[in-house]
C-alpha positions as CSV (number, residue, x, y, z in Angstrom):
1,M,5.9,33.5,209.9
2,P,2.9,31.7,211.4
3,P,0.2,33.9,212.8
4,V,0.2,34.6,216.5
5,S,-3.4,33.4,216.7
6,S,-2.2,29.9,215.7
7,R,-0.8,29.6,219.3
8,L,-4.2,30.3,220.8
9,P,-7.3,28.1,221.4
10,V,-10.5,28.8,219.6
11,F,-12.2,31.9,221.1
12,P,-14.7,30.0,223.3
13,W,-17.6,32.4,222.9
14,D,-17.8,32.0,219.2
15,R,-19.0,28.4,219.8
16,L,-22.0,29.7,221.8
17,E,-23.4,31.7,219.0
18,P,-25.9,29.1,217.6
19,Y,-27.3,28.5,221.0
20,K,-27.6,32.3,221.5
21,A,-29.6,32.5,218.3
22,T,-31.9,29.7,219.5
23,A,-32.5,31.4,222.9
24,A,-33.1,34.8,221.2
25,A,-35.9,33.3,219.2
26,H,-38.0,32.8,222.4
27,P,-41.3,34.7,222.2
28,D,-40.4,36.6,225.4
29,G,-36.8,37.3,224.3
30,L,-33.3,36.2,225.3
31,V,-32.2,36.0,228.9
32,D,-28.4,36.0,228.7
33,L,-26.8,34.5,231.8
34,S,-23.7,33.5,229.9
35,V,-21.4,36.5,230.3
36,G,-20.8,38.3,233.6
37,T,-21.1,41.8,232.2
38,P,-22.7,44.5,234.4
39,V,-26.1,45.8,233.3
40,D,-26.9,48.2,236.1
41,P,-26.1,52.0,235.8
42,V,-22.7,53.4,236.6
43,P,-23.1,55.1,240.0
44,P,-23.8,58.9,239.6
45,L,-20.7,60.0,241.6
46,I,-18.5,58.1,239.2
47,Q,-20.3,59.5,236.2
48,R,-19.8,63.0,237.6
49,A,-16.1,62.4,238.2
50,L,-15.6,61.2,234.6
51,A,-17.6,64.1,233.1
52,A,-15.7,66.7,235.1
53,A,-12.4,65.3,233.7
54,T,-13.3,65.3,230.0
55,D,-11.2,68.3,229.2
56,R,-7.8,66.5,229.3
57,P,-6.0,67.1,226.0
58,G,-2.6,65.9,227.2
59,Y,-1.3,62.4,227.5
60,P,-1.9,60.6,230.8
61,T,0.9,58.8,232.6
62,V,1.2,55.0,232.8
63,W,1.7,55.2,236.5
64,G,-1.3,57.5,237.0
65,T,-1.7,60.7,239.0
66,P,-0.5,60.8,242.6
67,A,-4.1,61.1,243.6
68,L,-4.9,57.9,241.8
69,R,-2.0,56.1,243.5
70,D,-3.2,57.5,246.8
71,A,-6.7,56.1,246.1
72,I,-5.4,52.6,245.2
73,S,-3.0,52.5,248.1
74,G,-5.7,53.7,250.5
75,W,-8.3,51.2,249.2
76,C,-5.8,48.3,249.6
77,E,-5.2,49.2,253.2
78,R,-8.8,49.9,254.0
79,R,-10.5,47.1,252.1
80,L,-7.8,44.4,251.9
81,G,-6.2,45.0,255.3
82,A,-2.8,45.4,253.7
83,R,-0.2,47.5,255.5
84,G,2.5,49.7,254.1
85,V,1.1,50.1,250.6
86,G,3.1,52.9,248.9
87,H,3.0,54.3,245.5
88,G,5.8,51.9,244.4
89,N,3.5,49.0,245.2
90,V,0.6,50.0,242.9
91,L,0.0,50.4,239.1
92,P,-3.2,51.1,237.2
93,V,-3.9,48.9,234.2
94,V,-6.3,49.0,231.3
95,G,-8.7,46.4,232.6
96,S,-7.6,43.3,234.4
97,K,-8.0,41.0,231.3
98,E,-5.3,43.1,229.6
99,L,-2.9,42.5,232.6
100,V,-3.7,38.8,232.8
101,A,-3.1,38.3,229.0
102,W,0.1,40.3,228.8
103,L,1.8,39.7,232.2
104,P,3.9,36.8,231.1
105,I,5.3,38.8,228.1
106,Q,5.9,41.8,230.3
107,L,7.8,39.7,232.8
108,G,10.1,38.4,230.0
109,L,8.8,34.8,230.0
110,G,9.1,32.7,226.9
111,P,10.0,29.2,225.7
112,G,11.3,27.0,228.5
113,D,9.3,28.8,231.2
114,R,6.1,27.5,232.7
115,V,2.9,29.3,233.8
116,A,0.5,27.5,236.2
117,Y,-3.2,28.2,236.8
118,P,-6.2,26.2,238.3
119,R,-7.6,23.3,236.4
120,L,-10.9,25.1,236.2
121,A,-10.0,28.7,235.3
122,Y,-10.6,31.9,233.3
123,P,-9.2,31.1,229.8
124,T,-7.0,34.1,229.7
125,Y,-4.4,32.6,232.0
126,E,-3.7,30.0,229.3
127,V,-3.8,32.6,226.6
128,G,-1.2,34.7,228.4
129,A,1.2,31.8,228.6
130,R,0.7,30.9,225.0
131,L,1.2,34.5,223.8
132,A,4.6,34.5,225.5
133,G,5.5,31.1,224.1
134,A,5.6,29.7,227.6
135,E,4.2,26.3,228.7
136,P,0.7,26.5,230.3
137,V,0.3,24.0,233.2
138,V,-2.9,23.3,235.2
139,Y,-3.1,22.2,238.8
140,D,-5.5,20.9,241.4
141,S,-3.3,21.9,244.3
142,P,-0.6,24.5,243.6
143,T,1.8,23.2,246.2
144,E,1.9,19.8,244.4
145,L,3.3,21.4,241.2
146,D,6.8,20.6,240.0
147,P,8.6,23.9,240.5
148,A,11.2,23.2,237.8
149,G,10.9,26.0,235.2
150,L,7.8,27.4,236.9
151,R,8.0,31.2,236.7
152,L,4.4,32.4,237.3
153,L,1.7,30.9,239.5
154,W,-1.9,32.2,239.2
155,L,-4.3,32.0,242.0
156,N,-8.0,33.0,241.5
157,S,-10.0,33.4,244.7
158,P,-13.0,33.9,244.4
159,S,-12.8,31.7,241.4
160,N,-14.2,32.3,238.0
161,P,-16.1,30.0,237.1
162,T,-16.7,28.0,240.3
163,G,-17.0,30.8,242.9
164,R,-14.7,28.8,245.2
165,V,-12.9,30.8,247.8
166,L,-9.4,29.8,249.1
167,S,-9.1,29.8,252.9
168,A,-6.6,31.9,254.7
169,D,-4.6,28.7,255.5
170,E,-4.6,27.7,251.8
171,L,-3.3,31.1,250.8
172,R,-0.6,31.2,253.5
173,E,0.6,27.8,252.5
174,T,0.7,28.7,248.8
175,V,2.6,32.0,249.5
176,R,5.1,30.0,251.6
177,W,5.6,27.4,248.8
178,A,5.9,30.0,246.0
179,R,8.6,31.9,248.0
180,E,10.4,28.7,248.8
181,H,10.7,27.9,245.1
182,G,11.2,31.4,243.8
183,V,8.0,31.5,241.9
184,L,6.1,34.8,241.3
185,L,2.6,34.4,242.7
186,A,-0.2,36.5,241.0
187,S,-3.5,36.4,242.8
188,D,-6.5,37.4,240.7
189,E,-8.9,38.8,243.3
190,C,-11.3,40.6,241.0
191,Y,-14.4,39.2,242.8
192,L,-13.1,39.7,246.3
193,E,-15.9,42.1,247.3
194,L,-18.5,39.7,246.2
195,G,-18.4,37.0,248.9
196,W,-21.8,35.5,249.9
197,D,-21.3,32.5,252.1
198,V,-17.7,33.3,253.2
199,E,-15.5,36.4,253.3
200,P,-12.7,36.2,250.7
201,V,-9.2,37.5,251.8
202,S,-6.3,38.9,249.8
203,V,-2.7,37.5,249.6
204,L,-1.6,41.0,250.6
205,R,-3.2,40.8,254.1
206,P,-0.5,40.7,256.8
207,D,-1.4,37.4,258.3
208,I,-1.2,35.8,254.8
209,C,2.1,37.4,253.6
210,D,3.7,38.2,256.9
211,G,3.5,41.9,256.0
212,D,5.9,41.3,253.1
213,F,4.8,41.8,249.5
214,S,7.9,40.1,248.0
215,G,7.0,37.7,245.2
216,L,3.4,38.7,245.3
217,L,1.0,40.5,243.0
218,A,-2.7,41.1,243.6
219,V,-5.0,42.0,240.6
220,H,-8.2,44.0,241.2
221,S,-10.9,45.3,238.9
222,L,-13.7,47.9,239.2
223,S,-15.7,46.2,236.5
224,K,-18.0,44.2,238.8
225,R,-18.0,46.1,242.1
226,S,-18.6,49.5,240.4
227,N,-20.2,48.5,237.1
228,L,-17.2,49.9,235.2
229,A,-16.5,47.1,232.7
230,G,-16.9,49.7,229.9
231,Y,-14.3,52.0,231.5
232,R,-11.5,49.3,231.5
233,A,-10.4,50.2,235.1
234,A,-8.2,48.0,237.1
235,F,-4.9,47.9,239.0
236,V,-2.2,45.6,240.3
237,A,-0.6,45.8,243.7
238,G,2.2,44.1,245.5
239,D,6.0,43.6,245.1
240,A,7.5,47.0,244.4
241,E,10.4,45.5,242.4
242,V,8.0,43.6,240.1
243,V,5.6,46.5,239.9
244,G,8.5,48.9,239.0
245,E,9.6,46.6,236.2
246,L,6.1,46.4,234.8
247,L,5.9,50.2,234.9
248,K,9.1,50.5,232.9
249,V,7.9,48.1,230.3
250,R,4.4,49.5,230.1
251,K,5.8,53.1,229.6
252,H,7.4,51.9,226.4
253,G,4.1,50.2,225.3
254,G,2.0,53.3,226.0
255,M,-0.3,51.2,228.2
256,M,-2.1,54.2,229.8
257,T,-5.4,54.4,231.7
258,P,-7.2,57.4,230.1
259,A,-7.1,60.5,232.3
260,P,-10.9,60.8,232.7
261,V,-11.0,57.1,233.8
262,Q,-8.3,57.8,236.3
263,E,-10.6,60.4,238.0
264,A,-13.5,58.0,237.9
265,V,-11.4,55.3,239.6
266,I,-10.5,57.8,242.4
267,A,-14.2,58.5,243.0
268,A,-15.1,54.8,242.9
269,L,-12.4,53.6,245.3
270,G,-13.3,56.4,247.7
271,D,-17.0,55.3,248.1
272,D,-18.2,52.1,249.6
273,A,-21.9,52.9,249.6
274,H,-22.5,52.1,245.9
275,V,-20.7,48.8,246.3
276,A,-23.0,47.8,249.1
277,E,-26.1,48.8,247.0
278,Q,-24.8,46.7,244.0
279,R,-24.2,43.7,246.3
280,E,-27.8,43.8,247.4
281,R,-29.0,43.7,243.8
282,Y,-26.7,40.7,243.1
283,A,-27.7,38.9,246.3
284,A,-31.4,39.1,245.4
285,R,-30.8,37.8,241.8
286,R,-28.5,35.1,243.1
287,A,-31.1,33.8,245.6
288,A,-33.9,33.8,243.0
289,L,-31.8,31.9,240.4
290,R,-30.4,29.4,242.8
291,A,-33.9,28.5,244.0
292,A,-35.0,28.1,240.4
293,L,-32.1,25.9,239.5
294,D,-32.7,23.7,242.6
295,K,-36.3,23.2,241.6
296,R,-35.2,22.2,238.1
297,G,-32.9,19.5,239.4
298,F,-29.6,21.2,239.3
299,R,-26.9,20.8,241.9
300,V,-24.9,24.0,242.7
301,E,-21.4,23.4,243.8
302,H,-19.0,26.0,245.5
303,S,-20.5,29.4,244.4
304,E,-19.8,30.9,247.8
305,A,-18.6,34.1,246.1
306,S,-18.3,35.8,242.7
307,L,-21.2,36.5,240.2
308,Y,-21.9,33.0,239.1
309,L,-23.6,29.7,240.1
310,W,-21.6,26.6,239.1
311,A,-24.4,24.2,238.4
312,T,-24.8,20.6,237.1
313,R,-27.3,17.9,236.3
314,D,-24.5,15.4,235.7
315,E,-25.0,15.5,232.0
316,P,-22.7,16.9,229.2
317,C,-22.6,20.6,229.5
318,W,-23.6,21.3,225.9
319,E,-26.8,19.2,226.4
320,T,-27.7,21.5,229.3
321,V,-26.8,24.6,227.2
322,A,-29.0,23.4,224.4
323,E,-32.0,22.5,226.6
324,L,-31.9,25.9,228.4
325,A,-31.6,27.7,225.1
326,E,-34.9,26.2,224.0
327,H,-36.4,28.1,226.9
328,G,-34.7,31.3,225.9
329,V,-32.0,31.1,228.7
330,L,-28.4,31.2,227.6
331,V,-25.7,30.0,230.0
332,A,-22.0,29.3,229.6
333,P,-20.8,25.7,229.1
334,G,-18.4,24.5,231.8
335,D,-15.8,23.2,229.4
336,F,-15.0,26.8,228.4
337,Y,-13.0,26.8,231.6
338,G,-11.3,23.4,231.1
339,P,-12.2,19.8,230.5
340,A,-13.0,19.3,234.2
341,G,-16.1,21.5,233.7
342,G,-17.6,19.2,231.1
343,K,-20.7,18.5,233.1
344,F,-21.3,21.9,234.5
345,V,-22.7,25.2,233.3
346,R,-21.8,28.7,234.6
347,V,-24.9,30.8,235.3
348,A,-24.3,34.5,235.7
349,F,-26.6,36.7,237.8
350,T,-25.7,39.9,236.1
351,A,-28.9,40.3,234.1
352,T,-31.5,42.9,235.1
353,D,-34.2,42.1,237.7
354,E,-36.8,41.8,234.9
355,R,-34.7,39.3,232.9
356,V,-33.8,37.3,236.0
357,A,-37.5,37.1,236.9
358,A,-38.1,35.9,233.3
359,A,-35.4,33.2,233.7
360,V,-36.9,32.1,237.0
361,R,-40.4,31.7,235.4
362,R,-38.9,29.6,232.5
363,L,-36.8,27.4,234.8
364,S,-39.8,26.8,237.0
């Protein structure tokens, strides 16, 4: 039997290791702007909630506690503007990457089915399709796809890597098209609370979905907005029938959010102040890095939301990566996200203030 890994592309970050070694040799140390991993402290109220829940010897449930479901439903209504979100519409997951990678399998997709995602995209959409044996398909405009055999359509707004935000009109039209053709639409909205130049909106908002969650899933994460990447805390919300089927499958797979993490999520979703504070940190880092990139001759495209600047000097991306590595600054090559990114780099502003300041000095 051929190994499952033979279906998958080369893990992209392994290709970056030689450049990381070069950057790390800089006399003032490495400035890693390649991976969007949080570096700021977990907010104290979340730490306290986790600590208070450490004496949990029993198994947690896959669906989570009623209090967790209340917290997710309430957040969807308060923050997304969704209406009528009940317990049957929500499901905690063990980090959003897990959900993205395994969703096609959990939906029963396989050979003969097609999974579509943006031409420039988070690599795990393709990985999920290949794990299931389905055909991965890229698009520029989702409504121009051939619907034959198309079972799952991924949206990503705000986008990783480009930071592009889909307008309300674009979302409405895509929801209409997906329903017309019987395609499940999954919207990856993990950066929704990190809009800078525009305000991102969810597919679950009533004016987008007509107050009907049928055929829709929205995926959300606490990794970025609450610095909880290490907690693996996320959830999916939407069509109750689809969510219910996922719950049945995931029960058999033991895909449970740990009980202390469930309590941490309740605390995180109930507090907006720490999110606003974190946004201020990111906004300052974003402004400093963007100014430095402009001075160095880069052109920044899109980037109106998320935690990245999508930058180019109209040269092959690996040349840009190599040149910046010589200055101790590591960025992600655009072709990690598809061939269309071959002349771009993704610059994360998730480093500390001190490391961002060091990058600004070197870029200048």
